[in-house]
Every structure is written in structure tokens, then in C-alpha cells.
C-alpha positions as a Markdown table, in Angstrom:
| # | Residue | x | y | z |
|---|---|---|---|---|
| 1 | Unk | -14.8 | 0.4 | -18.7 |
| 2 | Unk | -13.2 | 3.4 | -17.0 |
| 3 | Unk | -13.2 | 2.1 | -13.4 |
| 4 | Unk | -11.3 | -0.9 | -12.3 |
| 5 | Unk | -12.5 | -0.8 | -8.7 |
| 6 | Unk | -14.6 | -3.9 | -8.1 |
| 7 | Unk | -16.8 | -2.1 | -5.5 |
| 8 | Unk | -17.8 | 0.5 | -8.1 |
| 9 | Unk | -19.0 | -1.9 | -10.8 |
| 10 | Unk | -22.2 | -3.9 | -11.2 |
| 11 | Unk | -21.9 | -7.6 | -11.3 |
| 12 | Unk | -22.5 | -8.1 | -15.1 |
| 13 | Unk | -19.4 | -5.9 | -15.8 |
| 14 | Unk | -17.4 | -7.9 | -13.3 |
| 15 | Unk | -18.6 | -11.2 | -14.8 |
| 16 | Unk | -17.6 | -10.0 | -18.3 |
| 17 | Unk | -14.1 | -9.1 | -17.1 |
| 18 | Unk | -13.7 | -12.4 | -15.3 |
| 19 | Unk | -14.6 | -14.3 | -18.5 |
| 20 | Unk | -11.3 | -13.2 | -20.0 |
| 21 | Unk | -8.2 | -15.3 | -19.1 |
| 22 | Unk | -6.2 | -14.7 | -17.1 |
| 23 | Unk | -8.6 | -12.7 | -14.9 |
| 24 | Unk | -6.7 | -10.8 | -12.3 |
| 25 | Unk | -7.5 | -9.0 | -9.0 |
| 26 | Unk | -5.2 | -6.7 | -7.1 |
| 27 | Unk | -5.8 | -6.6 | -3.3 |
| 28 | Unk | -4.5 | -3.3 | -1.8 |
| 29 | Unk | -3.6 | -3.3 | 1.9 |
| 30 | Unk | -3.6 | -0.1 | 3.9 |
| 31 | Unk | -4.1 | 0.9 | 7.5 |
| 32 | Unk | -6.1 | 3.2 | 9.8 |
| 33 | Unk | -3.4 | 4.9 | 11.9 |
| 34 | Unk | -2.3 | 8.5 | 12.7 |
| 35 | Unk | -0.3 | 10.4 | 10.2 |
| 36 | Unk | 0.4 | 13.6 | 12.1 |
| 37 | Unk | -1.6 | 16.8 | 11.9 |
| 38 | Unk | -1.7 | 17.2 | 8.1 |
| 39 | Unk | -2.7 | 13.7 | 6.9 |
| 40 | Unk | -5.8 | 11.6 | 7.5 |
| 41 | Unk | -5.7 | 8.2 | 9.2 |
| 42 | Unk | -6.5 | 6.5 | 5.9 |
| 43 | Unk | -3.4 | 7.7 | 4.2 |
| 44 | Unk | -1.8 | 4.2 | 3.7 |
| 45 | Unk | -5.2 | 2.9 | 2.4 |
| 46 | Unk | -5.5 | 5.8 | -0.1 |
| 47 | Unk | -1.9 | 5.2 | -1.3 |
| 48 | Unk | -2.3 | 1.4 | -1.6 |
| 49 | Unk | -5.6 | 1.8 | -3.5 |
| 50 | Unk | -4.2 | 4.3 | -6.0 |
| 51 | Unk | -1.1 | 2.2 | -6.6 |
| 52 | Unk | -3.4 | -0.8 | -7.2 |
| 53 | Unk | -5.7 | 1.2 | -9.5 |
| 54 | Unk | -2.8 | 2.3 | -11.7 |
| 55 | Unk | -1.3 | -1.1 | -11.8 |
| 56 | Unk | -4.6 | -2.6 | -12.8 |
| 57 | Unk | -5.0 | -0.1 | -15.7 |
| 58 | Unk | -1.6 | -1.2 | -17.0 |
| 59 | Unk | -2.4 | -5.0 | -16.8 |
| 60 | Unk | -5.0 | -6.8 | -18.8 |
| 61 | Unk | -8.4 | -7.9 | -17.5 |
| 62 | Unk | -7.6 | -6.7 | -14.0 |
| 63 | Unk | -9.8 | -5.3 | -11.2 |
| 64 | Unk | -9.0 | -3.9 | -7.8 |
| 65 | Unk | -10.6 | -5.5 | -4.7 |
| 66 | Unk | -11.9 | -3.3 | -1.9 |
| 67 | Unk | -8.8 | -2.4 | 0.2 |
| 68 | Unk | -8.1 | -4.0 | 3.5 |
| 69 | Unk | -8.1 | -0.7 | 5.6 |
| 70 | Unk | -6.5 | -2.0 | 8.9 |
| 71 | Unk | -3.3 | -3.8 | 9.8 |
| 72 | Unk | -0.8 | -4.1 | 12.6 |
| 73 | Unk | -0.3 | -0.5 | 13.9 |
| 74 | Unk | 0.5 | -0.9 | 17.6 |
| 75 | Unk | 3.3 | 1.7 | 17.5 |
| 76 | Unk | 0.6 | 4.3 | 16.7 |
| 77 | Unk | -2.0 | 3.3 | 19.3 |
| 78 | Unk | -1.3 | 6.2 | 21.7 |
| 79 | Unk | -2.8 | 8.6 | 19.1 |
| 80 | Unk | -6.6 | 8.8 | 18.9 |
| 81 | Unk | -8.4 | 7.0 | 16.2 |
| 82 | Unk | -5.7 | 4.5 | 15.3 |
| 83 | Unk | -7.0 | 0.9 | 14.8 |
| 84 | Unk | -4.7 | -2.1 | 15.0 |
| 85 | Unk | -5.2 | -5.8 | 14.4 |
| 86 | Unk | -2.8 | -8.7 | 15.0 |
| 87 | Unk | -0.8 | -10.1 | 12.1 |
| 88 | Unk | -2.5 | -13.5 | 12.5 |
| 89 | Unk | -6.0 | -11.9 | 11.9 |
| 90 | Unk | -4.8 | -10.1 | 8.8 |
| 91 | Unk | -3.4 | -13.4 | 7.5 |
| 92 | Unk | -6.8 | -15.1 | 8.1 |
| 93 | Unk | -8.5 | -12.3 | 6.3 |
| 94 | Unk | -6.2 | -12.6 | 3.3 |
| 95 | Unk | -6.9 | -16.3 | 3.2 |
| 96 | Unk | -10.7 | -15.6 | 3.1 |
| 97 | Unk | -10.2 | -12.9 | 0.4 |
| 98 | Unk | -8.3 | -15.2 | -1.8 |
| 99 | Unk | -10.8 | -18.1 | -1.2 |
| 100 | Unk | -13.7 | -15.9 | -2.1 |
| 101 | Unk | -12.0 | -14.7 | -5.3 |
| 102 | Unk | -11.2 | -18.3 | -6.2 |
| 103 | Unk | -14.9 | -19.1 | -6.0 |
| 104 | Unk | -15.5 | -16.7 | -8.9 |
| 105 | Unk | -12.8 | -18.4 | -11.1 |
| 106 | Unk | -10.3 | -15.6 | -10.7 |
| 107 | Unk | -7.0 | -16.8 | -12.2 |
| 108 | Unk | -4.5 | -14.4 | -10.6 |
| 109 | Unk | -4.3 | -12.4 | -7.4 |
| 110 | Unk | -1.8 | -9.6 | -6.6 |
| 111 | Unk | -1.3 | -8.6 | -2.9 |
| 112 | Unk | -0.1 | -5.0 | -2.7 |
| 113 | Unk | 0.5 | -3.5 | 0.8 |
| 114 | Unk | 1.4 | 0.1 | 1.3 |
| 115 | Unk | 1.5 | -0.1 | 5.1 |
| 116 | Unk | 4.8 | -1.2 | 6.6 |
| 117 | Unk | 3.2 | -3.3 | 9.3 |
| 118 | Unk | 1.3 | -5.4 | 6.8 |
| 119 | Unk | 4.3 | -6.6 | 4.8 |
| 120 | Unk | 5.4 | -9.3 | 7.3 |
| 121 | Unk | 1.8 | -10.7 | 7.4 |
| 122 | Unk | 1.6 | -10.9 | 3.6 |
| 123 | Unk | 4.9 | -12.7 | 3.4 |
| 124 | Unk | 3.9 | -15.1 | 6.1 |
| 125 | Unk | 0.6 | -16.1 | 4.5 |
| 126 | Unk | 1.8 | -16.5 | 0.9 |
| 127 | Unk | 3.2 | -20.0 | 1.2 |
| 128 | Unk | -0.1 | -21.2 | 2.7 |
| 129 | Unk | -2.2 | -19.5 | 0.0 |
| 130 | Unk | 0.0 | -20.9 | -2.7 |
| 131 | Unk | -0.4 | -24.4 | -1.3 |
| 132 | Unk | -4.1 | -24.2 | -0.8 |
| 133 | Unk | -5.4 | -22.6 | -4.0 |
| 134 | Unk | -4.9 | -23.0 | -7.8 |
| 135 | Unk | -4.8 | -19.2 | -8.2 |
| 136 | Unk | -1.5 | -17.7 | -9.4 |
| 137 | Unk | -0.4 | -15.5 | -6.5 |
| 138 | Unk | 2.0 | -12.6 | -6.6 |
| 139 | Unk | 2.9 | -10.6 | -3.4 |
| 140 | Unk | 4.5 | -7.2 | -4.0 |
| 141 | Unk | 5.8 | -7.4 | -0.4 |
| 142 | Unk | 9.4 | -6.5 | -0.3 |
| 143 | Unk | 9.3 | -3.6 | 2.2 |
| 144 | Unk | 13.0 | -2.7 | 1.7 |
| 145 | Unk | 12.4 | -2.4 | -2.1 |
| 146 | Unk | 9.3 | -0.3 | -1.5 |
| 147 | Unk | 11.3 | 2.1 | 0.6 |
| 148 | Unk | 14.1 | 2.2 | -2.0 |
| 149 | Unk | 11.5 | 3.1 | -4.7 |
| 150 | Unk | 10.1 | 5.9 | -2.6 |
| 151 | Unk | 13.6 | 7.3 | -1.9 |
| 152 | Unk | 14.5 | 7.1 | -5.6 |
| 153 | Unk | 11.3 | 8.8 | -6.7 |
| 154 | Unk | 11.7 | 11.5 | -4.1 |
| 155 | Unk | 15.3 | 12.2 | -5.2 |
| 156 | Unk | 14.2 | 12.2 | -8.9 |
| 157 | Unk | 11.6 | 14.9 | -8.0 |
| 158 | Unk | 14.3 | 17.2 | -6.7 |
| 159 | Unk | 13.4 | 16.9 | -3.0 |
| 160 | Unk | 16.7 | 16.5 | -1.1 |
| 161 | Unk | 15.7 | 14.7 | 2.1 |
| 162 | Unk | 16.6 | 11.4 | 3.7 |
| 163 | Unk | 13.6 | 9.6 | 5.2 |
| 164 | Unk | 14.9 | 6.3 | 6.6 |
| 165 | Unk | 11.4 | 5.7 | 8.1 |
| 166 | Unk | 8.6 | 6.9 | 5.9 |
| 167 | Unk | 5.8 | 8.2 | 8.0 |
| 168 | Unk | 3.8 | 11.4 | 7.4 |
| 169 | Unk | 6.8 | 13.3 | 6.1 |
| 170 | Unk | 7.7 | 14.6 | 2.7 |
| 171 | Unk | 7.1 | 11.3 | 1.0 |
| 172 | Unk | 3.6 | 10.4 | 2.1 |
| 173 | Unk | 2.5 | 14.0 | 2.1 |
| 174 | Unk | 3.6 | 14.3 | -1.5 |
| 175 | Unk | 1.8 | 11.2 | -2.4 |
| 176 | Unk | -1.4 | 12.5 | -0.9 |
| 177 | Unk | -1.0 | 15.8 | -2.6 |
| 178 | Unk | -0.9 | 14.0 | -5.9 |
| 179 | Unk | -3.7 | 11.5 | -5.2 |
| 180 | Unk | -6.1 | 13.3 | -3.0 |
| 181 | Unk | -5.0 | 16.9 | -2.3 |
| 182 | Unk | -8.2 | 17.9 | -0.5 |
| 183 | Unk | -7.3 | 15.4 | 2.2 |
| 184 | Unk | -4.1 | 17.3 | 3.1 |
| 185 | Unk | -4.3 | 20.0 | 5.8 |
| 186 | Unk | -1.9 | 22.4 | 4.2 |
| 187 | Unk | -1.9 | 24.7 | 7.2 |
| 188 | Unk | -0.7 | 21.9 | 9.5 |
| 189 | Unk | 2.4 | 20.8 | 7.5 |
| 190 | Unk | 5.3 | 20.5 | 10.0 |
| 191 | Unk | 8.9 | 19.5 | 10.4 |
| 192 | Unk | 8.8 | 16.3 | 12.5 |
| 193 | Unk | 11.5 | 14.2 | 13.9 |
| 194 | Unk | 14.4 | 13.9 | 11.3 |
| 195 | Unk | 17.2 | 12.0 | 13.2 |
| 196 | Unk | 17.9 | 8.3 | 13.2 |
| 197 | Unk | 15.2 | 6.0 | 14.4 |
| 198 | Unk | 15.8 | 2.6 | 16.2 |
| 199 | Unk | 13.2 | 0.1 | 15.0 |
| 200 | Unk | 13.3 | -1.7 | 18.3 |
| 201 | Unk | 12.5 | 1.5 | 20.3 |
| 202 | Unk | 9.9 | 2.5 | 17.7 |
| 203 | Unk | 7.9 | -0.7 | 18.0 |
| 204 | Unk | 8.4 | -1.2 | 21.7 |
| 205 | Unk | 7.7 | 2.3 | 22.9 |
| 206 | Unk | 5.7 | 3.7 | 20.0 |
| 207 | Unk | 6.2 | 6.5 | 17.6 |
| 208 | Unk | 5.6 | 9.1 | 20.3 |
| 209 | Unk | 9.0 | 8.2 | 21.8 |
| 210 | Unk | 10.4 | 10.1 | 18.9 |
| 211 | Unk | 7.7 | 12.5 | 17.8 |
| 212 | Unk | 4.9 | 14.1 | 19.9 |
| 213 | Unk | 2.9 | 14.9 | 16.7 |
| 214 | Unk | 3.5 | 11.5 | 15.0 |
| 215 | Unk | 5.5 | 12.9 | 12.1 |
| 216 | Unk | 8.8 | 11.5 | 11.0 |
| 217 | Unk | 10.4 | 13.8 | 8.4 |
| 218 | Unk | 9.5 | 17.2 | 7.1 |
| 219 | Unk | 6.1 | 17.4 | 5.5 |
| 220 | Unk | 6.7 | 21.1 | 4.5 |
| 221 | Unk | 8.9 | 19.9 | 1.7 |
| 222 | Unk | 6.2 | 17.9 | 0.0 |
| 223 | Unk | 4.7 | 18.8 | -3.4 |
| 224 | Unk | 2.0 | 17.3 | -5.7 |
| 225 | Unk | 4.5 | 17.2 | -8.6 |
| 226 | Unk | 6.9 | 15.1 | -6.4 |
| 227 | Unk | 4.0 | 12.8 | -5.4 |
| 228 | Unk | 3.1 | 12.2 | -9.1 |
| 229 | Unk | 6.7 | 11.2 | -9.8 |
| 230 | Unk | 6.7 | 8.9 | -6.8 |
| 231 | Unk | 3.5 | 7.2 | -7.9 |
| 232 | Unk | 4.7 | 6.7 | -11.5 |
| 233 | Unk | 8.1 | 5.4 | -10.3 |
| 234 | Unk | 6.6 | 2.8 | -8.0 |
| 235 | Unk | 3.9 | 1.7 | -10.5 |
| 236 | Unk | 6.4 | 1.3 | -13.3 |
| 237 | Unk | 8.6 | -0.9 | -11.0 |
| 238 | Unk | 5.6 | -2.9 | -9.7 |
| 239 | Unk | 4.1 | -3.6 | -13.1 |
| 240 | Unk | 7.4 | -4.9 | -14.4 |
| 241 | Unk | 7.8 | -7.1 | -11.3 |
| 242 | Unk | 4.3 | -8.5 | -11.5 |
| 243 | Unk | 4.6 | -9.4 | -15.2 |
| 244 | Unk | 7.9 | -11.1 | -14.5 |
| 245 | Unk | 6.4 | -13.1 | -11.6 |
| 246 | Unk | 3.4 | -14.2 | -13.6 |
| 247 | Unk | 5.6 | -15.3 | -16.5 |
| 248 | Unk | 7.7 | -17.3 | -14.1 |
| 249 | Unk | 4.6 | -19.0 | -12.7 |
| 250 | Unk | 3.4 | -19.9 | -16.2 |
| 251 | Unk | 6.7 | -21.6 | -16.8 |
| 252 | Unk | 6.5 | -23.8 | -13.8 |
């Protein structure tokens, strides 16, 4: 089976996969929000899905659920097309996702966000999910660690740039160039806002308080080779983390 994307498979193939134990499903969480002139609004969803796909190929008997393509994105709402939902709605949706998977005797679920606004919602709902279901649940939801991995991968690729806030700059543009190069508008790569960002101001006033085009960082420094190193670096770390977490759950 070449594809691990649940939505691309007929039900008999999914049933055959779920017959193995432990059957595992990764749920990617993205967003639909502006990413400046060069990148599409589905950037976070594309990244989350690709990370989940590669993680699934490295694990056994693992499929990838359809991504959740929206999350809390209020700081981007002044830009056309951005869709935002409250954290509580995302938490409710995750509960329904996991309940539905449990009905098909899935043994393990991995929640994998790649949109910063969704990390708090994932962390908030995990205790409830763990208490209400027999599924072994792992949330790859340490936003600080995700940012560290992206910074490490960028440095290893030879791109000398500091992006304390990752949004539409060299990091995400490199990721898209590696994952879906046709989605990147090369002629629109720009140097965005590169100075310090106050999280309070960012979320209270919106990203346009810093950048009129919605870019934090310099997308002109991006490259597909850097993006491939970034993906590999994150996936290596995530697979190790997920395996350790599942081993710990087995020992409880």
C-alpha cells in the first residue's frame, strides 16, 4: 500500500490495516490563513499533512486522517480569505474525530498540529480524551519544541536567519518548496518584518500591526533543499517522540 492517506483508500484496504494491532491513525491539524503574497492559505495544512504522512510511513500499521484545515487564526482575520474558529470548537471537533476512530477499533491516535494557534487547543483537550476513551493518545503538541526543531533544521541547511515567529518567511517557504513547489509564487517572495515581535501585540492587534503583507521573516532566502532538511529533521524527532510515548503508555 503506497498511500497512507485514509481519504485516498477504499474501505477494504483500511479494514485490512485496522486488523493489525496496534492500528494507529495520525490526525494532522492545519489552518486556512494568509501567508503573505507567495504562499497559499492552506500552507499550515499542507505542512501538517506531509509531516503526518512521513511519520505514518515510518510507523507500523498507520494511516493519516483527513486534516483539520481550520483553527484559531484571529490575528490574520484582516487579510481576505482567512478562516478562524474558536479553540473550544476545535476541541469539540477533536473529541468527535477520536470518538469516530474509536468506533472502528483504532488502538492509537496521534494528534499532530502544524499551526501555532491549534497547539493550545490540542493540549487542552488531551486530558478529556484520555479519560473518555480507551485509545492510546499521543499529542505532538509542544509548540516551543516545534519551533526549536524548525530553527535547528534551518541552521543545518545553511540558512543564517533568526525567525522567532515562524510565519511565511524562509522556514515555511522552504517547507512548501520541498513539499509542493507549484504552490509557491516565486515572483512574490519578499523580505517581510524581521525585528522582534511582541506576542501580546500580535494577538491583540493582528499581524498587520507588524507587516502589511503578512510576512514575518525573509522568504527570499528559502530553498527546496532547506525545506527537505527541515521536514526530515522534524519527522526524525517526532517519530522518536511518538515511539517513546507509546512505549510509556504500554508500561502503565
